[in-house]
C-alpha positions as CSV (number, residue, x, y, z in Angstrom):
1,X,-46.3,22.5,15.6
2,X,-45.4,22.2,19.5
3,X,-43.6,25.4,21.4
4,X,-40.3,24.9,22.9
5,X,-41.8,24.4,25.7
6,X,-44.3,21.8,25.1
7,X,-41.5,19.5,23.6
8,X,-42.0,16.1,24.5
9,X,-38.7,14.6,26.8
10,X,-38.2,11.9,24.4
11,X,-38.1,14.1,21.6
12,X,-35.3,16.0,23.3
13,X,-33.6,12.3,24.3
14,X,-33.8,10.8,20.8
15,X,-32.3,13.5,19.2
16,X,-29.5,13.6,21.5
17,X,-29.0,10.4,21.8
18,X,-28.2,10.1,17.6
19,X,-26.3,13.6,17.9
20,X,-24.1,12.1,20.7
21,X,-24.2,8.6,17.9
22,X,-23.2,11.4,15.3
23,X,-20.7,12.8,17.2
24,X,-18.8,9.2,18.1
25,X,-18.5,8.8,14.9
26,X,-16.9,11.9,13.8
27,X,-14.3,11.5,16.4
28,X,-13.8,7.9,14.7
29,X,-13.1,9.8,11.1
30,X,-10.6,12.2,12.9
31,X,-8.8,9.4,14.3
32,X,-8.3,7.5,10.7
33,X,-7.7,11.4,9.1
34,X,-5.3,12.2,11.7
35,X,-3.5,8.9,11.6
36,X,-3.3,9.2,7.2
37,X,-1.7,12.5,7.8
38,X,0.6,11.1,11.0
39,X,2.3,8.8,8.3
40,X,2.8,12.0,5.8
41,X,3.9,14.9,7.4
42,X,7.8,14.0,8.3
43,X,9.2,17.6,8.0
44,X,6.2,19.3,9.7
45,X,7.2,18.6,13.2
46,X,4.9,21.1,15.1
47,X,1.9,19.8,13.1
48,X,2.9,16.0,13.7
49,X,3.1,16.9,17.2
50,X,0.1,18.6,17.0
51,X,-1.9,16.0,15.4
52,X,-0.3,13.6,18.4
53,X,-1.4,15.8,21.0
54,X,-4.8,16.0,19.3
55,X,-5.6,11.9,19.0
56,X,-5.3,11.9,22.4
57,X,-7.7,14.0,23.1
58,X,-9.6,12.7,20.0
59,X,-9.9,9.1,22.2
60,X,-10.9,11.3,25.3
61,X,-13.7,12.8,23.3
62,X,-14.7,9.2,22.5
63,X,-14.1,7.9,25.8
64,X,-16.5,10.6,27.1
65,X,-18.9,10.7,23.9
66,X,-19.5,7.1,25.3
67,X,-19.8,7.3,28.8
68,X,-22.5,9.8,28.1
69,X,-24.3,6.8,25.5
70,X,-23.8,4.6,28.2
71,X,-25.3,6.7,31.0
72,X,-28.6,6.6,29.0
73,X,-28.7,3.2,28.2
74,X,-26.8,3.6,25.0
75,X,-24.5,2.7,23.0
76,X,-22.2,4.1,19.7
77,X,-23.2,3.2,16.5
78,X,-20.5,0.8,14.8
79,X,-22.5,0.9,11.4
80,X,-21.7,4.7,11.9
81,X,-18.1,4.6,12.7
82,X,-17.0,2.1,10.1
83,X,-18.8,4.4,7.5
84,X,-17.3,7.5,8.6
85,X,-13.5,5.9,8.9
86,X,-13.9,4.6,5.3
87,X,-14.9,8.6,4.3
88,X,-12.3,9.7,6.2
89,X,-9.9,7.3,4.4
90,X,-10.9,8.5,1.2
91,X,-10.6,12.1,2.1
92,X,-7.1,11.6,3.0
93,X,-6.0,9.6,-0.1
94,X,-7.5,12.0,-2.2
95,X,-5.1,14.5,-0.5
96,X,-2.5,13.0,-0.6
97,X,-2.0,12.7,-4.3
98,X,-2.1,16.7,-4.5
99,X,1.3,18.3,-4.9
100,X,-0.2,21.0,-1.8
101,X,-1.0,18.3,0.2
102,X,-0.1,19.7,3.7
103,X,-2.3,22.5,2.7
104,X,-5.5,20.7,1.6
105,X,-4.9,18.8,4.8
106,X,-4.4,21.8,7.1
107,X,-7.7,23.6,5.3
108,X,-9.4,20.3,5.6
109,X,-8.3,19.7,9.6
110,X,-9.6,23.7,10.2
111,X,-13.0,22.9,8.2
112,X,-13.5,19.3,10.0
113,X,-12.4,21.0,13.6
114,X,-14.9,23.7,13.4
115,X,-17.3,21.1,12.1
116,X,-17.2,19.3,15.3
117,X,-17.1,22.6,17.9
118,X,-20.8,23.5,16.1
119,X,-21.6,19.8,16.8
120,X,-20.5,19.8,20.3
121,X,-22.3,23.7,20.8
122,X,-25.1,21.8,19.4
123,X,-25.0,18.5,22.2
124,X,-24.4,21.1,25.0
125,X,-27.8,22.6,23.8
126,X,-30.0,19.4,23.9
127,X,-28.1,17.8,27.3
128,X,-29.3,21.6,28.6
129,X,-33.2,21.4,27.5
130,X,-33.4,17.9,27.9
131,X,-31.9,18.0,32.2
132,X,-28.9,15.6,30.9
133,X,-26.7,18.0,33.5
134,X,-24.1,15.0,34.0
135,X,-23.4,15.2,30.3
136,X,-22.9,19.5,29.8
137,X,-19.4,19.3,31.8
138,X,-17.5,16.5,29.3
139,X,-19.1,17.9,26.1
140,X,-18.2,21.5,27.6
141,X,-14.4,20.1,28.0
142,X,-14.4,18.0,24.7
143,X,-15.8,21.8,22.7
144,X,-12.4,23.4,24.5
145,X,-10.4,20.4,22.7
146,X,-11.9,21.3,19.8
147,X,-11.3,25.1,20.0
148,X,-8.2,24.6,20.9
149,X,-7.1,22.8,17.7
150,X,-9.0,24.9,15.4
151,X,-7.5,27.9,17.2
152,X,-3.8,26.5,17.0
153,X,-4.6,25.8,13.4
154,X,-5.4,29.3,12.1
155,X,-2.7,30.2,13.6
156,X,-0.4,28.3,12.0
157,X,-1.9,28.3,8.8
158,X,0.9,31.6,7.3
159,X,3.7,29.3,8.5
160,X,2.3,26.1,6.9
161,X,1.6,27.7,3.4
162,X,5.2,29.8,3.9
163,X,7.0,26.7,4.3
164,X,5.0,24.6,2.1
165,X,6.0,27.0,-0.7
166,X,10.0,27.2,0.3
167,X,9.5,23.6,0.1
168,X,8.4,22.9,-3.2
169,X,10.7,25.8,-4.6
170,X,13.2,22.9,-3.6
171,X,11.2,20.4,-5.5
172,X,10.5,18.8,-1.7
173,X,6.8,16.9,-0.4
174,X,5.7,17.3,3.0
175,X,7.2,14.0,4.0
176,X,10.3,14.2,2.7
């Protein structure tokens, strides 16, 4: 086993490229999840507004990842993008059938944001280790956006839960 200091640049580069492609596919999945949710949360305007804002951030995150990949002579994986988009659709449809859809989506969004935070932290570490300094700032920008979204969700879980309980008591759904 090689020590960290003797690791080949090719190993770091390969890891970094795969990580960038995975992150791009995850952002594609995020867009699918956001779009599905936006069509179903008319009575949660604060959540809808934050999701719309994060959708714009997510598109920018994808562009950043594409730019980094292009700088390395690589491109994103259409197969991974498609597969994760399909998974996102299936997950959103599964939650749509639940009576507590807004709660399940809120929990899933919080978990998803934290997954993305971990992914960006890993990519930043790989970029630093591999000397891909031009990638660090855009990855840090995406990390901050994901942290901001996760924080917003965390802060709003109590109010979303309480609003859901009131609506449920009145026989209302997230959309109506």
